[in-house]
All heavy atoms as an XYZ file, in Angstrom:
727
protein
N       6.324     29.105     30.888
C       5.493     29.076     29.701
C       4.691     30.367     29.593
O       4.188     30.873     30.582
C       4.529     27.899     29.751
C       5.160     26.574     29.422
S       3.968     25.235     29.335
C       3.728     24.934     31.076
N       4.568     30.843     28.396
C       3.797     32.047     28.128
C       2.317     31.670     27.999
O       1.973     30.522     27.782
C       4.301     32.672     26.816
C       3.921     34.123     26.701
O       3.210     34.628     27.575
O       4.351     34.744     25.716
N       1.438     32.629     28.157
C       0.007     32.351     28.044
C      -0.596     32.879     26.749
O      -1.769     32.681     26.492
C      -0.759     32.965     29.231
O      -0.504     34.368     29.265
C      -0.345     32.325     30.530
N       0.206     33.530     25.940
C      -0.258     34.067     24.657
C       0.650     33.537     23.556
O       1.872     33.566     23.677
C      -0.232     35.609     24.654
C      -1.164     36.140     25.747
C      -0.618     36.153     23.296
C      -1.094     37.632     25.944
N       0.039     33.058     22.485
C       0.823     32.553     21.356
C       1.301     33.746     20.534
O       0.487     34.545     20.060
C      -0.020     31.617     20.481
C      -0.467     30.393     21.290
C       0.764     31.195     19.241
C      -1.473     29.522     20.590
N       2.620     33.884     20.374
C       3.137     35.002     19.573
C       2.666     34.927     18.112
O       2.569     33.846     17.532
C       4.658     34.825     19.654
C       4.890     33.961     20.840
C       3.679     33.085     20.954
N       2.375     36.081     17.531
C       1.917     36.134     16.144
C       2.937     35.532     15.188
O       2.573     34.936     14.189
C       1.616     37.580     15.746
C       0.376     38.117     16.395
C       0.086     39.541     15.947
C      -1.137     40.051     16.684
N      -1.494     41.406     16.280
N       4.219     35.696     15.510
C       5.253     35.145     14.621
C       5.167     33.629     14.535
O       5.466     33.040     13.494
C       6.648     35.587     15.046
C       7.107     35.014     16.360
C       8.538     35.400     16.725
N       8.853     34.962     18.041
C       9.112     33.701     18.379
N       9.123     32.768     17.462
N       9.385     33.362     19.621
N       4.724     32.970     15.623
C       4.559     31.513     15.572
C       3.370     31.138     14.700
O       3.440     30.171     13.932
C       4.367     30.932     16.975
C       5.623     30.772     17.804
C       5.302     30.119     19.139
C       6.669     29.965     17.067
N       2.294     31.885     14.814
C       1.140     31.612     13.941
C       1.557     31.759     12.474
O       1.190     30.948     11.632
C      -0.003     32.562     14.264
C      -0.755     32.175     15.500
C      -2.080     32.936     15.599
N      -2.824     32.459     16.737
C      -2.813     33.053     17.922
N      -2.118     34.141     18.123
N      -3.523     32.546     18.915
N       2.310     32.802     12.203
C       2.769     33.036     10.831
C       3.700     31.918     10.378
O       3.606     31.437      9.252
C       3.457     34.386     10.738
C       3.960     34.681      9.360
C       5.243     34.659      8.931
C       3.173     35.008      8.222
N       5.308     34.964      7.599
C       4.040     35.178      7.133
C       1.800     35.180      8.021
C       3.594     35.505      5.862
C       1.357     35.503      6.742
C       2.248     35.667      5.689
N       4.589     31.462     11.242
C       5.539     30.399     10.896
C       4.850     29.062     10.644
O       5.404     28.200      9.964
C       6.579     30.229     12.005
O       7.378     31.375     12.120
N       3.666     28.873     11.201
C       2.918     27.630     10.978
C       2.200     27.629      9.637
O       1.712     26.589      9.197
C       1.910     27.403     12.109
S       2.678     26.900     13.653
N       2.150     28.759      8.988
C       1.552     28.826      7.653
C       2.621     28.389      6.655
O       3.641     29.041      6.489
C       1.070     30.237      7.357
C      -0.092     30.636      8.252
C      -0.581     31.992      7.889
N      -0.874     32.041      6.457
C      -2.063     32.276      5.936
N      -3.070     32.506      6.715
N      -2.238     32.310      4.633
N       2.377     27.279      6.019
C       3.374     26.689      5.140
C       2.846     26.635      3.709
O       1.780     27.173      3.409
C       3.710     25.273      5.625
C       4.049     25.155      7.101
C       5.196     26.024      7.531
N       6.449     25.519      7.054
C       7.599     25.638      7.682
N       7.656     26.238      8.841
N       8.703     25.168      7.167
N       3.563     25.957      2.856
C       3.161     25.829      1.462
C       2.262     24.645      1.187
O       1.898     24.401      0.051
N       1.898     23.895      2.223
C       1.034     22.725      2.062
C      -0.098     22.802      3.087
O       0.155     23.024      4.269
C       1.809     21.433      2.321
C       3.001     21.204      1.448
S       3.936     19.801      2.091
C       3.988     18.786      0.664
N      -1.305     22.577      2.646
C      -2.453     22.624      3.538
C      -2.300     21.642      4.701
O      -2.634     21.972      5.843
C      -3.739     22.318      2.756
C      -5.016     22.237      3.593
C      -5.291     23.560      4.291
C      -6.188     21.809      2.731
N      -1.799     20.451      4.416
C      -1.630     19.445      5.466
C      -0.751     19.972      6.592
O      -1.044     19.766      7.769
C      -1.017     18.153      4.900
C      -1.896     17.433      3.911
C      -1.714     17.904      2.476
O      -1.120     18.993      2.240
O      -2.179     17.181      1.574
N       0.330     20.650      6.234
C       1.223     21.206      7.260
C       0.558     22.351      8.001
O       0.695     22.461      9.226
C       2.534     21.669      6.627
C       3.421     20.575      6.041
C       4.677     21.188      5.423
C       3.780     19.532      7.087
N      -0.165     23.194      7.274
C      -0.897     24.290      7.929
C      -1.819     23.735      9.005
O      -1.879     24.256     10.121
C      -1.743     25.065      6.925
C      -0.935     25.885      5.933
O       0.299     25.985      6.086
O      -1.546     26.432      5.004
N      -2.533     22.673      8.672
C      -3.497     22.085      9.602
C      -2.777     21.424     10.778
O      -3.121     21.674     11.938
C      -4.421     21.080      8.873
C      -5.273     20.306      9.861
C      -5.296     21.805      7.863
N      -1.812     20.575     10.504
C      -1.109     19.868     11.582
C      -0.417     20.830     12.534
O      -0.570     20.729     13.758
C      -0.080     18.893     10.995
C      -0.644     17.658     10.322
C       0.457     16.948      9.545
C      -1.274     16.730     11.339
N       0.353     21.739     11.985
C       1.106     22.675     12.832
C       0.186     23.683     13.513
O       0.346     23.976     14.699
C       2.164     23.399     11.990
C       3.261     22.509     11.406
C       4.117     23.298     10.432
C       4.110     21.882     12.493
N      -0.782     24.194     12.759
C      -1.700     25.177     13.317
C      -2.560     24.609     14.440
O      -2.756     25.257     15.469
N      -3.070     23.387     14.246
C      -3.878     22.767     15.297
C      -3.046     22.521     16.554
O      -3.514     22.762     17.667
C      -4.490     21.453     14.815
C      -5.630     21.664     13.852
O      -6.173     22.756     13.736
N      -5.997     20.617     13.142
N      -1.826     22.033     16.378
C      -0.962     21.811     17.544
C      -0.687     23.137     18.244
O      -0.776     23.229     19.469
C       0.354     21.142     17.133
C       1.229     20.810     18.308
C       1.045     19.649     19.018
C       2.231     21.681     18.716
C       1.841     19.336     20.127
C       3.021     21.393     19.812
C       2.827     20.215     20.515
N      -0.380     24.157     17.475
C      -0.097     25.465     18.063
C      -1.290     25.972     18.857
O      -1.144     26.396     20.007
C       0.276     26.467     16.970
C       0.588     27.881     17.448
C       1.882     27.904     18.242
C       0.673     28.837     16.274
N      -2.464     25.924     18.275
C      -3.656     26.480     18.915
C      -4.176     25.626     20.069
O      -4.740     26.159     21.020
C      -4.766     26.674     17.877
C      -4.438     27.689     16.805
C      -4.256     29.108     17.321
O      -4.854     29.466     18.351
O      -3.489     29.859     16.691
N      -3.987     24.314     19.995
C      -4.629     23.430     20.962
C      -3.684     22.808     21.988
O      -4.149     22.340     23.028
C      -5.359     22.308     20.221
C      -6.448     22.840     19.303
C      -6.985     21.803     18.340
O      -6.571     20.619     18.397
O      -7.816     22.177     17.492
N      -2.387     22.766     21.705
C      -1.478     22.045     22.611
C      -0.231     22.820     23.002
O       0.382     22.507     24.022
C      -1.067     20.713     21.966
N       0.162     23.804     22.223
C       1.435     24.501     22.447
C       1.529     25.126     23.836
O       2.533     24.958     24.523
C       1.642     25.567     21.364
C       2.900     26.376     21.544
C       4.131     25.877     21.140
C       2.853     27.649     22.117
C       5.288     26.623     21.302
C       4.005     28.396     22.284
C       5.221     27.873     21.878
O       6.363     28.611     22.051
N       0.504     25.836     24.262
C       0.577     26.535     25.545
C       0.645     25.579     26.731
O       1.176     25.933     27.775
C      -0.596     27.500     25.710
C      -0.567     28.714     24.778
C      -1.813     29.564     24.976
C       0.687     29.542     24.984
N       0.119     24.366     26.574
C       0.189     23.379     27.644
C       1.476     22.560     27.596
O       1.768     21.811     28.529
C      -1.013     22.420     27.574
C      -2.347     23.072     27.840
C      -2.876     23.863     26.650
O      -2.672     23.492     25.501
N      -3.543     24.974     26.926
N       2.219     22.682     26.521
C       3.463     21.920     26.365
C       4.537     22.451     27.315
O       4.497     23.601     27.748
C       3.954     22.025     24.917
N       5.497     21.589     27.607
C       6.620     22.001     28.458
C       7.455     23.054     27.736
O       7.363     23.216     26.507
C       7.493     20.785     28.783
O       8.159     20.331     27.611
N       8.275     23.756     28.491
C       9.179     24.744     27.886
C      10.063     24.086     26.840
O      10.301     24.649     25.768
C      10.044     25.418     28.958
C       9.247     26.342     29.856
O       8.147     26.782     29.458
O       9.729     26.637     30.969
N      10.535     22.885     27.135
C      11.399     22.157     26.194
C      10.644     21.850     24.903
O      11.166     22.033     23.805
C      11.911     20.872     26.836
C      12.903     20.123     25.946
C      13.231     18.795     26.527
N      12.066     17.965     26.234
C      11.978     16.686     26.489
N      12.943     16.065     27.106
N      10.909     16.005     26.177
N       9.404     21.370     25.033
C       8.614     21.063     23.843
C       8.287     22.321     23.047
O       8.284     22.296     21.820
C       7.332     20.327     24.214
C       7.579     18.878     24.600
O       8.655     18.344     24.283
O       6.679     18.274     25.224
N       8.030     23.414     23.731
C       7.799     24.677     23.026
C       9.042     25.080     22.240
O       8.949     25.485     21.078
C       7.394     25.778     24.001
C       6.001     25.611     24.554
C       5.573     26.765     25.438
O       6.293     27.738     25.625
N       4.391     26.654     26.005
N      10.200     24.950     22.865
C      11.454     25.292     22.180
C      11.669     24.378     20.972
O      12.058     24.834     19.893
C      12.622     25.160     23.163
C      13.951     25.490     22.565
C      15.075     25.305     23.565
C      16.395     25.505     22.875
N      17.426     24.612     23.336
N      11.408     23.093     21.143
C      11.580     22.144     20.039
C      10.599     22.431     18.906
O      10.948     22.292     17.727
C      11.426     20.712     20.534
C      12.565     20.287     21.432
O      13.644     20.871     21.424
N      12.329     19.272     22.236
N       9.377     22.832     19.249
C       8.398     23.186     18.228
C       8.882     24.378     17.412
O       8.818     24.368     16.180
C       7.039     23.490     18.879
C       5.958     23.806     17.896
C       5.337     22.794     17.173
C       5.540     25.112     17.687
C       4.323     23.089     16.266
C       4.534     25.413     16.792
C       3.927     24.398     16.076
N       9.401     25.379     18.087
C       9.928     26.561     17.394
C      11.097     26.159     16.490
O      11.187     26.602     15.340
C      10.340     27.656     18.405
C      11.081     28.789     17.721
C       9.106     28.182     19.132
N      11.978     25.289     16.972
C      13.096     24.804     16.148
C      12.589     24.045     14.930
O      13.143     24.159     13.834
C      14.010     23.892     16.969
O      14.628     24.608     17.992
N      11.547     23.255     15.125
C      10.976     22.476     14.031
C      10.499     23.383     12.897
O      10.627     23.037     11.725
C       9.802     21.641     14.564
C       9.127     20.700     13.585
C      10.059     19.538     13.254
C       7.826     20.190     14.165
N      10.001     24.539     13.241
C       9.475     25.457     12.229
C      10.554     26.016     11.309
O      10.240     26.587     10.264
C       8.701     26.598     12.903
C       7.457     26.164     13.667
C       6.821     27.363     14.366
C       6.453     25.455     12.771
N      11.828     25.827     11.667
C      12.931     26.246     10.797
C      13.218     25.230      9.697
O      13.996     25.503      8.787
C      14.205     26.469     11.612
C      14.127     27.713     12.475
O      13.383     28.651     12.115
O      14.811     27.745     13.515
N      12.600     24.073      9.759
C      12.833     23.016      8.768
C      12.033     23.289      7.501
O      11.073     24.067      7.507
C      12.455     21.663      9.365
S      13.451     21.242     10.818
N      12.411     22.621      6.434
C      11.726     22.812      5.154
C      10.359     22.126      5.164
O      10.121     21.193      5.941
C      12.546     22.235      3.981
O      12.577     20.801      4.104
C      13.961     22.805      3.952
N       9.494     22.573      4.280
C       8.172     21.953      4.165
C       8.291     20.468      3.822
O       7.535     19.648      4.342
C       7.329     22.653      3.100
C       6.816     24.008      3.555
O       7.083     24.403      4.706
O       6.142     24.674      2.749
N       9.206     20.131      2.941
C       9.375     18.726      2.544
C       9.783     17.868      3.736
O       9.255     16.770      3.940
C      10.394     18.594      1.403
C      10.508     17.196      0.853
C       9.216     16.683      0.237
O       8.408     17.445     -0.287
N       8.996     15.388      0.312
N      10.743     18.359      4.533
C      11.142     17.615      5.731
C       9.959     17.461      6.680
O       9.688     16.354      7.170
C      12.268     18.347      6.464
C      13.590     18.327      5.751
C      14.619     19.231      6.401
O      14.258     20.349      6.857
O      15.782     18.814      6.449
N       9.270     18.556      6.937
C       8.130     18.518      7.854
C       7.071     17.533      7.375
O       6.532     16.752      8.161
C       7.521     19.911      8.010
C       8.372     20.933      8.754
C       7.719     22.308      8.680
C       8.579     20.519     10.187
N       6.769     17.568      6.100
C       5.755     16.670      5.563
C       6.162     15.216      5.757
O       5.350     14.392      6.204
C       5.506     16.965      4.083
C       4.445     16.086      3.490
C       3.109     16.358      3.721
C       4.775     14.989      2.720
C       2.114     15.535      3.199
C       3.799     14.165      2.193
C       2.466     14.438      2.429
N       7.387     14.886      5.431
C       7.854     13.500      5.568
C       7.842     13.051      7.029
O       7.454     11.927      7.334
C       9.243     13.346      4.953
C       9.285     13.628      3.453
S       8.134     12.629      2.490
C       9.038     11.095      2.424
N       8.269     13.919      7.920
C       8.317     13.576      9.344
C       6.923     13.482      9.949
O       6.633     12.567     10.709
C       9.137     14.594     10.116
C      10.567     14.678      9.711
C      11.316     13.730      9.065
C      11.444     15.784      9.909
N      12.595     14.180      8.852
C      12.704     15.440      9.366
C      11.284     17.035     10.491
C      13.799     16.297      9.406
C      12.369     17.886     10.526
C      13.617     17.523      9.992
N       6.068     14.440      9.638
C       4.754     14.486     10.269
C       3.781     13.465      9.697
O       2.782     13.144     10.333
C       4.166     15.900     10.185
C       4.924     16.945     11.010
C       4.362     18.340     10.769
C       4.882     16.600     12.501
N       4.087     12.933      8.541
C       3.268     11.849      7.998
C       3.869     10.490      8.333
O       3.288      9.458      7.985
C       3.106     11.983      6.476
O       4.387     11.990      5.855
C       2.326     13.233      6.114
N       5.019     10.485      8.991
C       5.638      9.233      9.414
C       6.394      8.500      8.327
O       6.811      7.366      8.513
N       6.622      9.150      7.206
C       7.353      8.520      6.109
C       8.860      8.495      6.368
O       9.570      7.632      5.866
C       7.045      9.234      4.801
C       5.608      9.061      4.341
C       5.380      9.798      3.059
C       4.098      9.686      2.406
N       2.883      9.450      2.846
N       9.331      9.455      7.129
C      10.748      9.533      7.519
C      10.812      9.973      8.973
O       9.826     10.446      9.534
C      11.511     10.528      6.641
C      11.670     10.086      5.204
C      12.474     11.080      4.365
O      12.992     12.086      4.915
O      12.556     10.857      3.155
N      12.011      9.834      9.555
C      12.244     10.233     10.939
C      13.363     11.264     10.966
O      14.389     11.069     10.308
C      12.659      9.010     11.782
O      11.640      8.018     11.664
C      12.853      9.366     13.229
N      13.202     12.338     11.720
C      14.285     13.326     11.830
C      15.528     12.689     12.469
O      15.419     11.737     13.245
C      13.717     14.408     12.753
C      12.278     14.116     12.923
C      12.049     12.706     12.535
N      16.688     13.223     12.167
C      17.932     12.716     12.750
C      18.114     13.201     14.188
O      18.689     12.500     15.019
C      19.123     13.144     11.894
N      17.621     14.383     14.482
C      17.812     14.993     15.795
C      16.768     14.467     16.792
O      15.563     14.544     16.541
C      17.684     16.513     15.657
C      18.087     17.268     16.882
C      18.040     18.768     16.642
O      18.324     19.226     15.528
O      17.698     19.473     17.614
N      17.210     13.931     17.931
C      16.269     13.366     18.919
C      15.172     14.336     19.364
O      14.020     13.924     19.532
C      17.168     12.974     20.096
C      18.501     12.730     19.474
C      18.597     13.721     18.339
N      15.497     15.596     19.547
C      14.485     16.571     19.977
C      13.384     16.709     18.933
O      12.210     16.873     19.272
C      15.135     17.922     20.252
N      13.755     16.630     17.663
C      12.756     16.739     16.602
C      11.940     15.464     16.480
O      10.760     15.513     16.134
C      13.419     17.104     15.277
C      14.101     18.476     15.231
C      14.648     18.765     13.846
C      13.160     19.583     15.681
N      12.550     14.317     16.772
C      11.797     13.054     16.804
C      10.696     13.164     17.857
O       9.542     12.808     17.618
C      12.717     11.855     17.114
C      13.698     11.624     15.969
C      11.883     10.598     17.379
C      14.775     10.601     16.286
N      11.056     13.686     19.012
C      10.113     13.812     20.115
C       8.951     14.742     19.765
O       7.782     14.369     19.916
C      10.854     14.310     21.360
C       9.972     14.331     22.581
O       9.309     13.313     22.859
O       9.948     15.363     23.269
N       9.246     15.923     19.268
C       8.173     16.884     19.006
C       7.323     16.464     17.805
O       6.100     16.656     17.819
C       8.706     18.344     18.860
C       7.544     19.349     18.940
C       9.497     18.541     17.588
C       6.809     19.379     20.247
N       7.907     15.865     16.784
C       7.079     15.396     15.666
C       6.155     14.277     16.130
O       5.000     14.211     15.688
C       7.919     14.945     14.459
O       8.848     13.935     14.866
C       8.649     16.102     13.808
N       6.629     13.432     17.029
C       5.774     12.389     17.588
C       4.611     12.984     18.358
O       3.468     12.495     18.275
N       4.867     14.036     19.105
C       3.807     14.685     19.876
C       2.791     15.371     18.961
O       1.588     15.346     19.222
C       4.405     15.662     20.875
C       5.109     14.920     21.994
C       5.755     15.822     22.992
C       6.417     14.941     24.066
N       7.100     15.696     25.076
N       3.269     15.965     17.889
C       2.354     16.602     16.934
C       1.490     15.536     16.256
O       0.276     15.697     16.105
C       3.130     17.435     15.900
C       3.827     18.612     16.590
C       2.203     17.922     14.776
C       4.843     19.329     15.723
N       2.102     14.426     15.860
C       1.356     13.331     15.229
C       0.327     12.752     16.197
O      -0.813     12.487     15.829
C       2.308     12.260     14.725
C       3.162     12.751     13.542
C       4.143     11.709     13.058
N       3.382     10.667     12.409
C       3.661      9.366     12.509
N       4.684      8.956     13.222
N       2.935      8.483     11.890
N       0.730     12.564     17.446
C      -0.189     12.045     18.456
C      -1.358     13.010     18.652
O      -2.515     12.584     18.731
C       0.548     11.816     19.780
C      -0.347     11.371     20.884
N      -0.842     10.096     20.949
C      -0.865     12.039     21.941
C      -1.628      9.989     22.015
N      -1.654     11.168     22.630
N      -1.054     14.283     18.723
C      -2.115     15.283     18.868
C      -3.092     15.204     17.696
O      -4.311     15.239     17.886
C      -1.512     16.695     18.968
C      -2.552     17.759     19.038
N      -2.964     18.443     17.912
C      -3.290     18.230     20.065
C      -3.909     19.295     18.263
N      -4.130     19.188     19.562
N      -2.564     15.078     16.487
C      -3.423     15.015     15.302
C      -4.327     13.779     15.341
O      -5.493     13.850     14.945
C      -2.572     15.002     14.038
N      -3.800     12.674     15.842
C      -4.575     11.430     15.877
C      -5.624     11.424     16.979
O      -6.633     10.739     16.871
C      -3.640     10.239     16.076
C      -2.798      9.932     14.871
C      -1.876      8.774     15.156
C      -0.968      8.514     13.984
N      -0.021      7.433     14.251
N      -5.398     12.165     18.047
C      -6.275     12.068     19.210
C      -7.181     13.284     19.415
O      -8.012     13.255     20.318
C      -5.453     11.846     20.492
O      -4.532     12.931     20.669
C      -4.694     10.533     20.419
N      -7.026     14.309     18.609
C      -7.875     15.489     18.799
C      -9.313     15.167     18.410
O      -9.563     14.223     17.671
C      -7.331     16.701     18.040
C      -7.332     16.593     16.546
C      -6.630     17.770     15.890
N      -7.308     19.012     16.130
C      -8.227     19.524     15.314
N      -8.563     18.893     14.207
N      -8.803     20.675     15.610
N     -10.235     15.926     18.912
C     -11.665     15.657     18.728
C     -12.082     15.620     17.265
O     -12.920     14.843     16.865
C     -12.506     16.700     19.470
C     -12.457     16.546     20.953
C     -13.333     17.557     21.612
C     -13.254     17.424     23.125
N     -14.074     18.412     23.797
N     -11.515     16.493     16.455
C     -11.901     16.577     15.049
C     -10.748     16.165     14.149
O     -10.313     16.929     13.307
C     -12.354     18.006     14.710
C     -13.517     18.439     15.518
N     -13.374     19.103     16.706
C     -14.841     18.280     15.335
C     -14.565     19.348     17.206
N     -15.471     18.863     16.399
N     -10.227     14.957     14.361
C      -9.092     14.485     13.565
C      -9.410     14.591     12.088
O     -10.431     14.092     11.617
C      -8.742     13.058     13.947
N      -8.518     15.267     11.356
C      -8.796     15.551      9.955
C      -7.963     14.701      8.994
O      -8.460     14.267      7.974
C      -8.552     17.018      9.672
N      -6.690     14.473      9.301
C      -5.809     13.842      8.320
C      -5.360     12.444      8.701
O      -4.936     11.696      7.856
C      -4.564     14.714      8.077
C      -4.888     15.920      7.265
C      -4.986     17.168      7.854
C      -5.108     15.831      5.905
C      -5.292     18.271      7.111
C      -5.420     16.938      5.161
C      -5.500     18.164      5.754
N      -5.377     12.092      9.967
C      -4.818     10.799     10.352
C      -5.840      9.964     11.010
O      -6.356      9.705     11.806
C      -3.590     10.971     11.228
C      -2.514     11.720     10.522
C      -2.364     13.082     10.692
C      -1.681     11.084      9.644
C      -1.383     13.767     10.029
C      -0.705     11.761      8.980
C      -0.554     13.114      9.163
């Protein structure tokens, strides 16, 4: 695991919806570096998905087809629900 968050990941977390910016950005800043290598890889893969897919998955309205994405979206949702300053969930 790296100890510095690459700028390209910060940029990739900036989406077209404020909700996604907050969910992805908070996970990146608060949990990404402590995540396993596998979870970091899955998070990076998740960022290749469309905003609509991300919104549906991260709000729990739909489930991704790929097991790795199910796992990382669950971890992002859990992080959002349990962080000290929960904003959306």
